[in-house]
All heavy atoms as TSV, in Angstrom:
chain	resi	resn	atom	element	x	y	z
A	1	MET	N	N	15.128	2.980	16.040
A	1	MET	CA	C	14.109	2.526	15.130
A	1	MET	C	C	13.216	3.710	14.761
A	1	MET	O	O	12.871	4.516	15.605
A	1	MET	CB	C	13.289	1.431	15.818
A	1	MET	CG	C	12.050	1.049	15.061
A	1	MET	SD	S	10.892	-0.030	15.941
A	1	MET	CE	C	11.895	-0.996	16.973
A	2	THR	N	N	12.864	3.789	13.515
A	2	THR	CA	C	11.963	4.844	13.049
A	2	THR	C	C	10.533	4.305	12.994
A	2	THR	O	O	10.326	3.082	12.971
A	2	THR	CB	C	12.362	5.339	11.649
A	2	THR	OG1	O	12.139	4.277	10.716
A	2	THR	CG2	C	13.813	5.806	11.602
A	3	PRO	N	N	9.521	5.191	12.952
A	3	PRO	CA	C	8.150	4.708	12.778
A	3	PRO	C	C	7.999	3.866	11.502
A	3	PRO	O	O	7.277	2.869	11.499
A	3	PRO	CB	C	7.323	5.988	12.711
A	3	PRO	CG	C	8.104	6.966	13.525
A	3	PRO	CD	C	9.548	6.628	13.221
A	4	LYS	N	N	8.701	4.259	10.446
A	4	LYS	CA	C	8.615	3.496	9.197
A	4	LYS	C	C	9.184	2.092	9.382
A	4	LYS	O	O	8.610	1.111	8.905
A	4	LYS	CB	C	9.355	4.227	8.077
A	4	LYS	CG	C	9.274	3.511	6.750
A	4	LYS	CD	C	9.989	4.273	5.656
A	4	LYS	CE	C	9.908	3.503	4.343
A	4	LYS	NZ	N	10.654	4.175	3.282
A	5	GLU	N	N	10.314	1.990	10.068
A	5	GLU	CA	C	10.903	0.668	10.315
A	5	GLU	C	C	9.964	-0.198	11.161
A	5	GLU	O	O	9.802	-1.392	10.888
A	5	GLU	CB	C	12.248	0.809	11.024
A	5	GLU	CG	C	13.344	1.354	10.139
A	5	GLU	CD	C	14.594	1.703	10.921
A	5	GLU	OE1	O	14.507	2.061	12.107
A	5	GLU	OE2	O	15.672	1.605	10.319
A	6	LEU	N	N	9.343	0.405	12.170
A	6	LEU	CA	C	8.398	-0.334	12.992
A	6	LEU	C	C	7.215	-0.801	12.151
A	6	LEU	O	O	6.781	-1.952	12.254
A	6	LEU	CB	C	7.914	0.531	14.158
A	6	LEU	CG	C	6.878	-0.108	15.074
A	6	LEU	CD1	C	7.412	-1.394	15.683
A	6	LEU	CD2	C	6.445	0.873	16.144
A	7	TYR	N	N	6.694	0.074	11.301
A	7	TYR	CA	C	5.573	-0.302	10.438
A	7	TYR	C	C	5.974	-1.432	9.491
A	7	TYR	O	O	5.231	-2.400	9.324
A	7	TYR	CB	C	5.071	0.896	9.645
A	7	TYR	CG	C	3.982	0.505	8.674
A	7	TYR	CD1	C	2.685	0.270	9.111
A	7	TYR	CD2	C	4.259	0.325	7.318
A	7	TYR	CE1	C	1.693	-0.134	8.231
A	7	TYR	CE2	C	3.272	-0.079	6.435
A	7	TYR	CZ	C	1.989	-0.301	6.893
A	7	TYR	OH	O	1.017	-0.706	6.026
A	8	GLU	N	N	7.133	-1.331	8.872
A	8	GLU	CA	C	7.579	-2.374	7.941
A	8	GLU	C	C	7.765	-3.704	8.660
A	8	GLU	O	O	7.425	-4.759	8.131
A	8	GLU	CB	C	8.858	-1.942	7.230
A	8	GLU	CG	C	8.602	-0.828	6.227
A	8	GLU	CD	C	9.865	-0.241	5.629
A	8	GLU	OE1	O	10.984	-0.586	6.076
A	8	GLU	OE2	O	9.728	0.584	4.719
A	9	TRP	N	N	8.304	-3.665	9.881
A	9	TRP	CA	C	8.463	-4.873	10.681
A	9	TRP	C	C	7.095	-5.499	10.941
A	9	TRP	O	O	6.909	-6.701	10.786
A	9	TRP	CB	C	9.174	-4.512	11.988
A	9	TRP	CG	C	9.387	-5.661	12.916
A	9	TRP	CD1	C	10.465	-6.500	12.950
A	9	TRP	CD2	C	8.507	-6.106	13.947
A	9	TRP	NE1	N	10.299	-7.438	13.939
A	9	TRP	CE2	C	9.096	-7.207	14.570
A	9	TRP	CE3	C	7.266	-5.671	14.405
A	9	TRP	CZ2	C	8.498	-7.880	15.625
A	9	TRP	CZ3	C	6.672	-6.341	15.455
A	9	TRP	CH2	C	7.288	-7.437	16.047
A	10	ALA	N	N	6.113	-4.675	11.351
A	10	ALA	CA	C	4.767	-5.165	11.647
A	10	ALA	C	C	4.069	-5.670	10.377
A	10	ALA	O	O	3.406	-6.704	10.397
A	10	ALA	CB	C	3.942	-4.068	12.308
A	11	LYS	N	N	4.238	-4.946	9.288
A	11	LYS	CA	C	3.601	-5.351	8.029
A	11	LYS	C	C	4.130	-6.703	7.571
A	11	LYS	O	O	3.362	-7.553	7.110
A	11	LYS	CB	C	3.837	-4.283	6.966
A	11	LYS	CG	C	3.100	-4.546	5.681
A	11	LYS	CD	C	3.260	-3.403	4.704
A	11	LYS	CE	C	2.508	-3.713	3.422
A	11	LYS	NZ	N	2.653	-2.667	2.428
A	12	HIS	N	N	5.422	-6.924	7.713
A	12	HIS	CA	C	6.035	-8.197	7.335
A	12	HIS	C	C	5.396	-9.354	8.107
A	12	HIS	O	O	5.263	-10.461	7.593
A	12	HIS	CB	C	7.539	-8.149	7.596
A	12	HIS	CG	C	8.252	-9.436	7.365
A	12	HIS	ND1	N	8.496	-9.937	6.110
A	12	HIS	CD2	C	8.757	-10.339	8.239
A	12	HIS	CE1	C	9.131	-11.086	6.220
A	12	HIS	NE2	N	9.302	-11.356	7.502
A	13	ARG	N	N	4.971	-9.092	9.339
A	13	ARG	CA	C	4.382	-10.115	10.197
A	13	ARG	C	C	2.856	-10.074	10.196
A	13	ARG	O	O	2.219	-10.787	10.947
A	13	ARG	CB	C	4.912	-9.948	11.617
A	13	ARG	CG	C	6.366	-10.351	11.700
A	13	ARG	CD	C	7.075	-9.748	12.892
A	13	ARG	NE	N	8.461	-10.172	12.919
A	13	ARG	CZ	C	9.422	-9.637	12.190
A	13	ARG	NH1	N	9.162	-8.650	11.366
A	13	ARG	NH2	N	10.655	-10.079	12.280
A	14	LYS	N	N	2.296	-9.182	9.354
A	14	LYS	CA	C	0.841	-9.024	9.221
A	14	LYS	C	C	0.174	-8.628	10.536
A	14	LYS	O	O	-0.909	-9.108	10.877
A	14	LYS	CB	C	0.208	-10.286	8.647
A	14	LYS	CG	C	0.716	-10.640	7.257
A	14	LYS	CD	C	-0.023	-11.825	6.704
A	14	LYS	CE	C	0.419	-12.304	5.347
A	14	LYS	NZ	N	1.349	-11.641	4.572
A	15	ILE	N	N	0.831	-7.747	11.286
A	15	ILE	CA	C	0.259	-7.255	12.539
A	15	ILE	C	C	0.299	-5.717	12.585
A	15	ILE	O	O	0.382	-5.118	13.652
A	15	ILE	CB	C	0.984	-7.835	13.775
A	15	ILE	CG1	C	2.490	-7.555	13.723
A	15	ILE	CG2	C	0.704	-9.319	13.916
A	15	ILE	CD1	C	3.230	-7.916	14.998
A	16	GLU	N	N	0.176	-5.099	11.407
A	16	GLU	CA	C	0.287	-3.643	11.363
A	16	GLU	C	C	-0.860	-2.923	12.072
A	16	GLU	O	O	-0.742	-1.751	12.393
A	16	GLU	CB	C	0.459	-3.122	9.934
A	16	GLU	CG	C	-0.677	-3.478	8.988
A	16	GLU	CD	C	-0.420	-4.719	8.165
A	16	GLU	OE1	O	0.113	-5.705	8.706
A	16	GLU	OE2	O	-0.765	-4.701	6.976
A	17	ASP	N	N	-1.960	-3.615	12.363
A	17	ASP	CA	C	-3.059	-2.996	13.096
A	17	ASP	C	C	-3.079	-3.396	14.567
A	17	ASP	O	O	-4.027	-3.080	15.274
A	17	ASP	CB	C	-4.403	-3.362	12.458
A	17	ASP	CG	C	-4.594	-2.672	11.119
A	17	ASP	OD1	O	-4.139	-1.522	10.978
A	17	ASP	OD2	O	-5.195	-3.278	10.223
A	18	ALA	N	N	-2.051	-4.074	15.033
A	18	ALA	CA	C	-2.001	-4.504	16.435
A	18	ALA	C	C	-1.777	-3.307	17.355
A	18	ALA	O	O	-1.214	-2.290	16.953
A	18	ALA	CB	C	-0.878	-5.516	16.630
A	19	GLN	N	N	-2.227	-3.449	18.598
A	19	GLN	CA	C	-1.990	-2.405	19.594
A	19	GLN	C	C	-0.500	-2.303	19.884
A	19	GLN	O	O	0.236	-3.279	19.760
A	19	GLN	CB	C	-2.695	-2.737	20.904
A	19	GLN	CG	C	-4.186	-2.639	20.859
A	19	GLN	CD	C	-4.775	-3.003	22.211
A	19	GLN	OE1	O	-4.378	-3.986	22.822
A	19	GLN	NE2	N	-5.717	-2.208	22.670
A	20	ILE	N	N	-0.090	-1.128	20.315
A	20	ILE	CA	C	1.282	-0.944	20.772
A	20	ILE	C	C	1.257	-1.057	22.288
A	20	ILE	O	O	0.497	-0.371	22.965
A	20	ILE	CB	C	1.851	0.413	20.334
A	20	ILE	CG1	C	1.979	0.435	18.813
A	20	ILE	CG2	C	3.191	0.684	21.008
A	20	ILE	CD1	C	2.469	1.745	18.252
A	21	ARG	N	N	2.067	-1.930	22.803
A	21	ARG	CA	C	2.145	-2.145	24.246
A	21	ARG	C	C	3.507	-1.668	24.709
A	21	ARG	O	O	4.533	-2.111	24.204
A	21	ARG	CB	C	1.966	-3.625	24.550
A	21	ARG	CG	C	2.143	-3.974	25.995
A	21	ARG	CD	C	1.938	-5.458	26.181
A	21	ARG	NE	N	2.196	-5.851	27.541
A	21	ARG	CZ	C	2.109	-7.099	27.975
A	21	ARG	NH1	N	1.768	-8.055	27.132
A	21	ARG	NH2	N	2.361	-7.379	29.218
A	22	LEU	N	N	3.520	-0.760	25.651
A	22	LEU	CA	C	4.769	-0.244	26.195
A	22	LEU	C	C	5.010	-0.866	27.557
A	22	LEU	O	O	4.123	-0.877	28.401
A	22	LEU	CB	C	4.716	1.276	26.343
A	22	LEU	CG	C	4.463	2.065	25.061
A	22	LEU	CD1	C	4.389	3.539	25.368
A	22	LEU	CD2	C	5.536	1.805	24.044
A	23	CYS	N	N	6.197	-1.380	27.771
A	23	CYS	CA	C	6.569	-1.978	29.051
A	23	CYS	C	C	7.776	-1.216	29.585
A	23	CYS	O	O	8.685	-0.874	28.833
A	23	CYS	CB	C	6.925	-3.443	28.871
A	23	CYS	SG	S	5.615	-4.406	28.110
A	24	ASP	N	N	7.777	-0.946	30.889
A	24	ASP	CA	C	8.873	-0.152	31.447
A	24	ASP	C	C	9.948	-0.993	32.114
A	24	ASP	O	O	10.875	-0.455	32.699
A	24	ASP	CB	C	8.339	0.899	32.406
A	24	ASP	CG	C	7.941	0.337	33.754
A	24	ASP	OD1	O	7.823	-0.890	33.882
A	24	ASP	OD2	O	7.750	1.127	34.679
A	25	GLY	N	N	9.838	-2.310	32.059
A	25	GLY	CA	C	10.856	-3.170	32.649
A	25	GLY	C	C	10.625	-3.429	34.125
A	25	GLY	O	O	11.404	-4.132	34.764
A	26	MET	N	N	9.580	-2.866	34.692
A	26	MET	CA	C	9.293	-3.068	36.112
A	26	MET	C	C	7.891	-3.651	36.290
A	26	MET	O	O	7.171	-3.310	37.223
A	26	MET	CB	C	9.429	-1.753	36.863
A	26	MET	CG	C	10.831	-1.186	36.811
A	26	MET	SD	S	10.995	0.349	37.703
A	26	MET	CE	C	10.684	-0.173	39.371
A	27	ALA	N	N	7.481	-4.528	35.387
A	27	ALA	CA	C	6.181	-5.203	35.427
A	27	ALA	C	C	5.021	-4.230	35.298
A	27	ALA	O	O	3.953	-4.439	35.834
A	27	ALA	CB	C	6.047	-6.047	36.695
A	28	ILE	N	N	5.236	-3.142	34.563
A	28	ILE	CA	C	4.177	-2.167	34.296
A	28	ILE	C	C	3.969	-2.108	32.782
A	28	ILE	O	O	4.917	-2.070	32.014
A	28	ILE	CB	C	4.544	-0.755	34.814
A	28	ILE	CG1	C	4.754	-0.781	36.313
A	28	ILE	CG2	C	3.512	0.258	34.409
A	28	ILE	CD1	C	3.525	-1.058	37.129
A	29	THR	N	N	2.711	-2.075	32.368
A	29	THR	CA	C	2.346	-2.034	30.960
A	29	THR	C	C	1.428	-0.851	30.714
A	29	THR	O	O	0.653	-0.481	31.585
A	29	THR	CB	C	1.616	-3.333	30.574
A	29	THR	OG1	O	2.513	-4.424	30.709
A	29	THR	CG2	C	1.113	-3.300	29.145
A	30	MET	N	N	1.530	-0.249	29.532
A	30	MET	CA	C	0.630	0.817	29.121
A	30	MET	C	C	0.248	0.594	27.666
A	30	MET	O	O	1.068	0.137	26.876
A	30	MET	CB	C	1.293	2.172	29.274
A	30	MET	CG	C	1.500	2.586	30.699
A	30	MET	SD	S	2.824	3.765	30.812
A	30	MET	CE	C	3.584	3.242	32.323
A	31	TYR	N	N	-0.992	0.893	27.337
A	31	TYR	CA	C	-1.480	0.800	25.965
A	31	TYR	C	C	-1.811	2.214	25.495
A	31	TYR	O	O	-2.883	2.726	25.780
A	31	TYR	CB	C	-2.735	-0.079	25.895
A	31	TYR	CG	C	-2.480	-1.518	26.252
A	31	TYR	CD1	C	-2.730	-1.994	27.522
A	31	TYR	CD2	C	-1.992	-2.409	25.298
A	31	TYR	CE1	C	-2.497	-3.326	27.845
A	31	TYR	CE2	C	-1.762	-3.733	25.615
A	31	TYR	CZ	C	-2.018	-4.183	26.900
A	31	TYR	OH	O	-1.791	-5.498	27.219
A	32	PRO	N	N	-0.901	2.868	24.809
A	32	PRO	CA	C	-1.153	4.256	24.387
A	32	PRO	C	C	-2.262	4.350	23.347
A	32	PRO	O	O	-2.530	3.401	22.618
A	32	PRO	CB	C	0.186	4.708	23.820
A	32	PRO	CG	C	0.909	3.460	23.472
A	32	PRO	CD	C	0.402	2.387	24.376
A	33	GLU	N	N	-2.898	5.513	23.307
A	33	GLU	CA	C	-3.920	5.824	22.317
A	33	GLU	C	C	-3.413	6.996	21.487
A	33	GLU	O	O	-2.386	7.593	21.797
A	33	GLU	CB	C	-5.225	6.167	23.024
A	33	GLU	CG	C	-5.740	4.991	23.851
A	33	GLU	CD	C	-7.001	5.324	24.618
A	33	GLU	OE1	O	-7.541	6.434	24.432
A	33	GLU	OE2	O	-7.436	4.472	25.405
A	34	MET	N	N	-4.130	7.332	20.441
A	34	MET	CA	C	-3.670	8.405	19.542
A	34	MET	C	C	-3.489	9.733	20.281
A	34	MET	O	O	-2.649	10.543	19.896
A	34	MET	CB	C	-4.636	8.576	18.373
A	34	MET	CG	C	-4.581	7.429	17.364
A	34	MET	SD	S	-2.916	7.074	16.733
A	34	MET	CE	C	-2.498	8.598	15.932
A	35	GLU	N	N	-4.235	9.953	21.356
A	35	GLU	CA	C	-4.092	11.197	22.117
A	35	GLU	C	C	-2.726	11.301	22.794
A	35	GLU	O	O	-2.332	12.371	23.238
A	35	GLU	CB	C	-5.192	11.307	23.180
A	35	GLU	CG	C	-6.580	11.482	22.604
A	35	GLU	CD	C	-7.220	10.173	22.137
A	35	GLU	OE1	O	-6.815	9.090	22.588
A	35	GLU	OE2	O	-8.134	10.253	21.294
A	36	CYS	N	N	-1.991	10.197	22.863
A	36	CYS	CA	C	-0.672	10.177	23.492
A	36	CYS	C	C	0.454	10.461	22.498
A	36	CYS	O	O	1.603	10.567	22.903
A	36	CYS	CB	C	-0.416	8.807	24.123
A	36	CYS	SG	S	-1.586	8.340	25.392
A	37	VAL	N	N	0.127	10.558	21.212
A	37	VAL	CA	C	1.154	10.684	20.178
A	37	VAL	C	C	1.296	12.149	19.755
A	37	VAL	O	O	0.311	12.819	19.458
A	37	VAL	CB	C	0.807	9.812	18.948
A	37	VAL	CG1	C	1.864	9.944	17.869
A	37	VAL	CG2	C	0.647	8.353	19.369
A	38	TYR	N	N	2.526	12.611	19.758
A	38	TYR	CA	C	2.836	13.991	19.377
A	38	TYR	C	C	3.994	13.994	18.388
A	38	TYR	O	O	4.825	13.084	18.388
A	38	TYR	CB	C	3.253	14.812	20.609
A	38	TYR	CG	C	2.218	14.838	21.690
A	38	TYR	CD1	C	2.223	13.893	22.708
A	38	TYR	CD2	C	1.216	15.802	21.687
A	38	TYR	CE1	C	1.261	13.906	23.702
A	38	TYR	CE2	C	0.255	15.825	22.683
A	38	TYR	CZ	C	0.282	14.879	23.680
A	38	TYR	OH	O	-0.669	14.893	24.656
A	39	ALA	N	N	4.056	15.033	17.591
A	39	ALA	CA	C	5.176	15.199	16.667
A	39	ALA	C	C	6.176	16.165	17.282
A	39	ALA	O	O	5.829	17.293	17.623
A	39	ALA	CB	C	4.686	15.743	15.325
A	40	GLY	N	N	7.391	15.691	17.447
A	40	GLY	CA	C	8.482	16.571	17.852
A	40	GLY	C	C	9.134	17.117	16.604
A	40	GLY	O	O	8.655	16.900	15.487
A	41	ARG	N	N	10.225	17.815	16.782
A	41	ARG	CA	C	10.884	18.405	15.607
A	41	ARG	C	C	11.355	17.329	14.631
A	41	ARG	O	O	11.130	17.415	13.443
A	41	ARG	CB	C	12.045	19.286	16.053
A	41	ARG	CG	C	12.694	19.981	14.901
A	41	ARG	CD	C	13.648	21.029	15.351
A	41	ARG	NE	N	14.319	21.578	14.189
A	41	ARG	CZ	C	14.840	22.762	14.135
A	41	ARG	NH1	N	14.790	23.542	15.179
A	41	ARG	NH2	N	15.439	23.172	13.055
A	42	TYR	N	N	12.043	16.341	15.124
A	42	TYR	CA	C	12.505	15.237	14.275
A	42	TYR	C	C	12.237	13.895	14.955
A	42	TYR	O	O	13.051	12.974	14.856
A	42	TYR	CB	C	14.003	15.365	13.978
A	42	TYR	CG	C	14.340	16.573	13.144
A	42	TYR	CD1	C	14.964	17.671	13.705
A	42	TYR	CD2	C	13.997	16.617	11.799
A	42	TYR	CE1	C	15.262	18.791	12.941
A	42	TYR	CE2	C	14.289	17.733	11.030
A	42	TYR	CZ	C	14.923	18.808	11.611
A	42	TYR	OH	O	15.211	19.902	10.846
A	43	GLU	N	N	11.109	13.803	15.654
A	43	GLU	CA	C	10.840	12.583	16.384
A	43	GLU	C	C	9.347	12.403	16.613
A	43	GLU	O	O	8.576	13.350	16.523
A	43	GLU	CB	C	11.554	12.599	17.735
A	43	GLU	CG	C	11.124	13.762	18.612
A	43	GLU	CD	C	12.016	13.966	19.818
A	43	GLU	OE1	O	12.975	13.197	19.997
A	43	GLU	OE2	O	11.750	14.888	20.584
A	44	VAL	N	N	8.969	11.172	16.871
A	44	VAL	CA	C	7.605	10.849	17.283
A	44	VAL	C	C	7.654	10.661	18.794
A	44	VAL	O	O	8.498	9.927	19.309
A	44	VAL	CB	C	7.109	9.557	16.609
A	44	VAL	CG1	C	5.754	9.153	17.162
A	44	VAL	CG2	C	7.035	9.740	15.105
A	45	ILE	N	N	6.764	11.328	19.495
A	45	ILE	CA	C	6.734	11.256	20.953
A	45	ILE	C	C	5.471	10.524	21.376
A	45	ILE	O	O	4.371	10.900	20.975
A	45	ILE	CB	C	6.753	12.665	21.572
A	45	ILE	CG1	C	8.014	13.407	21.127
A	45	ILE	CG2	C	6.627	12.593	23.093
A	45	ILE	CD1	C	7.971	14.893	21.397
A	46	ILE	N	N	5.629	9.481	22.158
A	46	ILE	CA	C	4.497	8.776	22.749
A	46	ILE	C	C	4.558	9.072	24.245
A	46	ILE	O	O	5.397	8.522	24.966
A	46	ILE	CB	C	4.547	7.263	22.469
A	46	ILE	CG1	C	4.550	7.010	20.964
A	46	ILE	CG2	C	3.364	6.568	23.128
A	46	ILE	CD1	C	4.722	5.552	20.583
A	47	ASP	N	N	3.695	9.959	24.702
A	47	ASP	CA	C	3.693	10.398	26.094
A	47	ASP	C	C	2.631	9.603	26.856
A	47	ASP	O	O	1.437	9.829	26.689
A	47	ASP	CB	C	3.401	11.892	26.166
A	47	ASP	CG	C	3.383	12.419	27.582
A	47	ASP	OD1	O	3.603	11.633	28.526
A	47	ASP	OD2	O	3.132	13.621	27.756
A	48	VAL	N	N	3.066	8.676	27.699
A	48	VAL	CA	C	2.134	7.841	28.449
A	48	VAL	C	C	1.954	8.330	29.881
A	48	VAL	O	O	1.349	7.647	30.702
A	48	VAL	CB	C	2.597	6.362	28.446
A	48	VAL	CG1	C	2.577	5.797	27.035
A	48	VAL	CG2	C	3.967	6.213	29.078
A	49	SER	N	N	2.436	9.526	30.171
A	49	SER	CA	C	2.397	10.017	31.548
A	49	SER	C	C	0.980	10.211	32.084
A	49	SER	O	O	0.783	10.193	33.296
A	49	SER	CB	C	3.182	11.327	31.668
A	49	SER	OG	O	2.578	12.332	30.878
A	50	THR	N	N	-0.008	10.381	31.225
A	50	THR	CA	C	-1.378	10.572	31.687
A	50	THR	C	C	-2.153	9.261	31.783
A	50	THR	O	O	-3.295	9.251	32.261
A	50	THR	CB	C	-2.150	11.519	30.751
A	50	THR	OG1	O	-2.182	10.955	29.447
A	50	THR	CG2	C	-1.498	12.883	30.703
A	51	LEU	N	N	-1.556	8.155	31.347
A	51	LEU	CA	C	-2.246	6.862	31.375
A	51	LEU	C	C	-2.069	6.177	32.719
A	51	LEU	O	O	-1.068	6.368	33.407
A	51	LEU	CB	C	-1.694	5.947	30.279
A	51	LEU	CG	C	-1.854	6.410	28.844
A	51	LEU	CD1	C	-1.218	5.394	27.907
A	51	LEU	CD2	C	-3.316	6.603	28.505
A	52	ASP	N	N	-3.049	5.368	33.061
A	52	ASP	CA	C	-2.925	4.526	34.245
A	52	ASP	C	C	-2.048	3.339	33.894
A	52	ASP	O	O	-2.259	2.676	32.874
A	52	ASP	CB	C	-4.298	4.029	34.704
A	52	ASP	CG	C	-5.180	5.150	35.218
A	52	ASP	OD1	O	-4.633	6.123	35.771
A	52	ASP	OD2	O	-6.405	5.046	35.067
A	53	ALA	N	N	-1.097	3.053	34.748
A	53	ALA	CA	C	-0.234	1.894	34.545
A	53	ALA	C	C	-1.016	0.631	34.875
A	53	ALA	O	O	-1.842	0.614	35.777
A	53	ALA	CB	C	1.000	1.997	35.420
A	54	ILE	N	N	-0.751	-0.424	34.125
A	54	ILE	CA	C	-1.415	-1.709	34.324
A	54	ILE	C	C	-0.352	-2.707	34.776
A	54	ILE	O	O	0.695	-2.827	34.145
A	54	ILE	CB	C	-2.065	-2.193	33.006
A	54	ILE	CG1	C	-3.059	-1.156	32.497
A	54	ILE	CG2	C	-2.737	-3.541	33.203
A	54	ILE	CD1	C	-3.517	-1.409	31.075
A	55	GLU	N	N	-0.616	-3.383	35.861
A	55	GLU	CA	C	0.321	-4.406	36.322
A	55	GLU	C	C	0.467	-5.474	35.245
A	55	GLU	O	O	-0.497	-5.817	34.559
A	55	GLU	CB	C	-0.168	-5.049	37.618
A	55	GLU	CG	C	-0.169	-4.103	38.805
A	55	GLU	CD	C	1.226	-3.703	39.230
A	55	GLU	OE1	O	2.170	-4.512	39.091
A	55	GLU	OE2	O	1.382	-2.565	39.709
A	56	TYR	N	N	1.656	-5.999	35.079
A	56	TYR	CA	C	1.942	-6.985	34.033
A	56	TYR	C	C	0.943	-8.141	34.060
A	56	TYR	O	O	0.435	-8.559	33.027
A	56	TYR	CB	C	3.366	-7.516	34.188
A	56	TYR	CG	C	3.719	-8.574	33.179
A	56	TYR	CD1	C	4.068	-8.220	31.877
A	56	TYR	CD2	C	3.681	-9.920	33.508
A	56	TYR	CE1	C	4.383	-9.183	30.937
A	56	TYR	CE2	C	3.992	-10.886	32.571
A	56	TYR	CZ	C	4.346	-10.513	31.291
A	56	TYR	OH	O	4.637	-11.475	30.373
A	57	ASP	N	N	0.644	-8.660	35.238
A	57	ASP	CA	C	-0.262	-9.809	35.345
A	57	ASP	C	C	-1.691	-9.468	34.944
A	57	ASP	O	O	-2.472	-10.363	34.627
A	57	ASP	CB	C	-0.255	-10.369	36.765
A	57	ASP	CG	C	1.080	-11.005	37.124
A	57	ASP	OD1	O	1.813	-11.415	36.189
A	57	ASP	OD2	O	1.394	-11.083	38.318
A	58	ASP	N	N	-2.054	-8.178	34.966
A	58	ASP	CA	C	-3.402	-7.759	34.605
A	58	ASP	C	C	-3.509	-7.288	33.156
A	58	ASP	O	O	-4.586	-6.917	32.704
A	58	ASP	CB	C	-3.867	-6.616	35.522
A	58	ASP	CG	C	-3.966	-7.067	36.964
A	58	ASP	OD1	O	-4.244	-8.262	37.202
A	58	ASP	OD2	O	-3.763	-6.224	37.861
A	59	ALA	N	N	-2.400	-7.281	32.439
A	59	ALA	CA	C	-2.389	-6.804	31.058
A	59	ALA	C	C	-3.139	-7.784	30.163
A	59	ALA	O	O	-3.272	-8.966	30.466
A	59	ALA	CB	C	-0.956	-6.631	30.560
A	60	GLN	N	N	-3.606	-7.265	29.031
A	60	GLN	CA	C	-4.304	-8.112	28.074
A	60	GLN	C	C	-3.353	-9.195	27.570
A	60	GLN	O	O	-2.204	-8.909	27.248
A	60	GLN	CB	C	-4.777	-7.286	26.880
A	60	GLN	CG	C	-5.782	-6.236	27.209
A	60	GLN	CD	C	-6.111	-5.389	25.984
A	60	GLN	OE1	O	-5.789	-5.746	24.874
A	60	GLN	NE2	N	-6.749	-4.271	26.227
A	61	PRO	N	N	-3.827	-10.429	27.502
A	61	PRO	CA	C	-2.957	-11.471	26.941
A	61	PRO	C	C	-2.758	-11.237	25.448
A	61	PRO	O	O	-3.688	-10.887	24.744
A	61	PRO	CB	C	-3.728	-12.765	27.208
A	61	PRO	CG	C	-5.138	-12.338	27.354
A	61	PRO	CD	C	-5.123	-10.930	27.895
A	62	TRP	N	N	-1.560	-11.423	25.000
A	62	TRP	CA	C	-1.247	-11.239	23.580
A	62	TRP	C	C	-1.300	-12.578	22.885
A	62	TRP	O	O	-0.893	-13.580	23.452
A	62	TRP	CB	C	0.131	-10.612	23.436
A	62	TRP	CG	C	0.081	-9.174	23.758
A	62	TRP	CD1	C	0.001	-8.624	25.013
A	62	TRP	CD2	C	0.057	-8.093	22.860
A	62	TRP	NE1	N	-0.059	-7.265	24.912
A	62	TRP	CE2	C	-0.029	-6.910	23.611
A	62	TRP	CE3	C	0.103	-8.014	21.477
A	62	TRP	CZ2	C	-0.071	-5.661	23.025
A	62	TRP	CZ3	C	0.066	-6.763	20.896
A	62	TRP	CH2	C	-0.018	-5.606	21.674
A	63	PRO	N	N	-1.770	-12.602	21.647
A	63	PRO	CA	C	-1.792	-13.874	20.922
A	63	PRO	C	C	-0.366	-14.344	20.633
A	63	PRO	O	O	0.552	-13.532	20.520
A	63	PRO	CB	C	-2.531	-13.535	19.619
A	63	PRO	CG	C	-2.364	-12.066	19.457
A	63	PRO	CD	C	-2.264	-11.493	20.846
A	64	GLN	N	N	-0.221	-15.634	20.547
A	64	GLN	CA	C	1.082	-16.188	20.190
A	64	GLN	C	C	1.350	-15.870	18.732
A	64	GLN	O	O	0.560	-16.196	17.867
A	64	GLN	CB	C	1.096	-17.706	20.400
A	64	GLN	CG	C	1.002	-18.106	21.841
A	64	GLN	CD	C	2.256	-17.728	22.610
A	64	GLN	OE1	O	3.348	-17.652	22.043
A	64	GLN	NE2	N	2.105	-17.483	23.883
A	65	ILE	N	N	2.439	-15.223	18.477
A	65	ILE	CA	C	2.815	-14.870	17.103
A	65	ILE	C	C	4.122	-15.568	16.786
A	65	ILE	O	O	5.107	-15.401	17.510
A	65	ILE	CB	C	2.982	-13.341	16.964
A	65	ILE	CG1	C	1.659	-12.643	17.257
A	65	ILE	CG2	C	3.493	-12.996	15.551
A	65	ILE	CD1	C	1.764	-11.144	17.313
A	66	GLU	N	N	4.113	-16.344	15.749
A	66	GLU	CA	C	5.326	-17.013	15.331
A	66	GLU	C	C	6.119	-16.080	14.445
A	66	GLU	O	O	5.605	-15.576	13.442
A	66	GLU	CB	C	5.001	-18.312	14.601
A	66	GLU	CG	C	4.363	-19.341	15.506
A	66	GLU	CD	C	4.138	-20.653	14.792
A	66	GLU	OE1	O	4.827	-20.909	13.774
A	66	GLU	OE2	O	3.289	-21.412	15.249
A	67	ASP	N	N	7.323	-15.818	14.827
A	67	ASP	CA	C	8.200	-14.925	14.078
A	67	ASP	C	C	9.024	-15.763	13.104
A	67	ASP	O	O	9.865	-16.537	13.529
A	67	ASP	CB	C	9.096	-14.164	15.047
A	67	ASP	CG	C	9.899	-13.092	14.342
A	67	ASP	OD1	O	9.977	-13.085	13.095
A	67	ASP	OD2	O	10.469	-12.233	15.050
A	68	PRO	N	N	8.778	-15.599	11.794
A	68	PRO	CA	C	9.546	-16.405	10.824
A	68	PRO	C	C	11.038	-16.118	10.873
A	68	PRO	O	O	11.841	-16.965	10.503
A	68	PRO	CB	C	8.949	-16.003	9.472
A	68	PRO	CG	C	8.237	-14.723	9.692
A	68	PRO	CD	C	7.860	-14.684	11.147
A	69	ASP	N	N	11.434	-14.953	11.391
A	69	ASP	CA	C	12.854	-14.632	11.476
A	69	ASP	C	C	13.544	-15.354	12.615
A	69	ASP	O	O	14.763	-15.404	12.697
A	69	ASP	CB	C	13.049	-13.130	11.637
A	69	ASP	CG	C	12.608	-12.362	10.391
A	69	ASP	OD1	O	12.551	-12.973	9.309
A	69	ASP	OD2	O	12.302	-11.168	10.519
A	70	ASP	N	N	12.767	-15.911	13.563
A	70	ASP	CA	C	13.354	-16.619	14.701
A	70	ASP	C	C	13.728	-18.051	14.358
A	70	ASP	O	O	14.376	-18.726	15.142
A	70	ASP	CB	C	12.380	-16.628	15.886
A	70	ASP	CG	C	12.281	-15.258	16.536
A	70	ASP	OD1	O	13.167	-14.420	16.292
A	70	ASP	OD2	O	11.321	-15.027	17.293
A	71	GLU	N	N	13.290	-18.528	13.223
A	71	GLU	CA	C	13.569	-19.926	12.858
A	71	GLU	C	C	14.920	-20.067	12.223
A	71	GLU	O	O	15.533	-19.227	11.728
A	71	GLU	CB	C	12.485	-20.440	11.920
A	71	GLU	CG	C	11.138	-20.471	12.606
A	71	GLU	CD	C	10.018	-20.895	11.666
A	71	GLU	OE1	O	10.276	-21.092	10.460
A	71	GLU	OE2	O	8.892	-21.007	12.129
C-alpha cells in the first residue's frame, strides 16, 4: 500500500484526519507522531522505536466505523 492509497481509502470513509494506530500483533499499540515519519529513497518510514508501547487494553478506544465496503 502506498501513502496515496491509504489517504484515498481514509478519504472515502471520511477519516482522513484520524490517528494512525500501529499494532504489532502481540497486544501492543503505538500512536506515531510526525517526528516518527521519515522519507526513505522510495518509501515512507514510520519509526516507532522511540515510542512507549501501550498495552492493547490501555489503548484509546476507537469509534465504531461502518465500512460501506463490508456490506
